[in-house]
N, C-alpha and C positions, 0 to 999 in steps of 0.2 A: 528757396524753400529749405534747402539743406545747408544753409550758410552757417548754422550754429554747430555743425559737426566739427569736432576737434581733430586735428591732424597729429600723427605721431603716437608715442606710447601712452597708454592709459595709465592713470594713477592706480597703484596697488591698493587693495582694500586693507586698511589697517586692522580691521576686526576679523580678518579671515581665520585666524587661529582660534579665536573665541567662538566662531560659528561652527567649527568642526565638531562633529559628534564623535565621542570616544567609543571605541569598540569594547564591548564587555568581554572580559577574559572568562573563558569557561573554567569552572572549578573541576578539580579531579573528582572523578566519580568513585564511590566506595565499591569494593569488590562484592559481587553479588553472592548471596548465600548459597546458591546452587554450585558455584565454583568452589566455595569453601567445602561444601559437602562432597564434591568429587575428590578434592585433595585428601580429605580424611578417609574416604573409601580406599583410595590408592595406597595411603600409608598403612591402613589396616591389612590390605592384601599383601603388601611387601613384608610386613612383620610376620604375617601368617606363613608366607613362603619361606622366610628366613628360619622360622622355628621348625618347619618341616624338614628343611635342608640340614639343619644342625642335628635333628634327631636321626636322620638317615646317616649322617657322617659318624655319629656315635655308634650306631648299629654296625656299620661297616668296620669300624675300629675294633669293636668287641668281637666280631666274627673273625677278623683277621688274627687277633690275639689268641683266640680259642683254638684255631686250627694251626698247629705248628707246621711250618714248611718242611717238607721232606727234603733231605739232601739229594741233590741231583748228581748223577754220575756224569763226570765230564767225559765226553767222547771226542776223540781227536779225529777230525775230518781232514783227510788228505785230498786236496784239490789238485787236479791235474791242470796245468796251464795249456790251454789250446792255442795253437798258433793262429793268430788272427791275420786275415788277409789285409793287404795294404788297402787303404781307402782310396777309391778312385774318385777324385774330385771332379775331373772333367765329365765323367759319366753321370755323377750326381747332379752337376749343374745342368747337363743336357736334359735329364729327366725332370728336373725342377722347372725348366723353361717350358716343357711340354704341358705342364699344368696350367 
């Protein structure tokens, strides 16, 4: 019954490449209008904050120019050098090890 069965390698299908279905490539999707709207809102906010900041800087400059700085008297501070105790490394290491 099974005498017609071939032994060994089967013959390759010559039309295998032609039978393959090609995958459709997805096209790039356009940016949604809501994202564009968000970007424009962010840009408007940044411009608004920049304008406010530049106004504040101008005000600060004008105020600083109008108030003339008073000359400060230089005071000589004499500092006494205190004798520092020698650092006890062994004691510090022991206290650190207790932690």
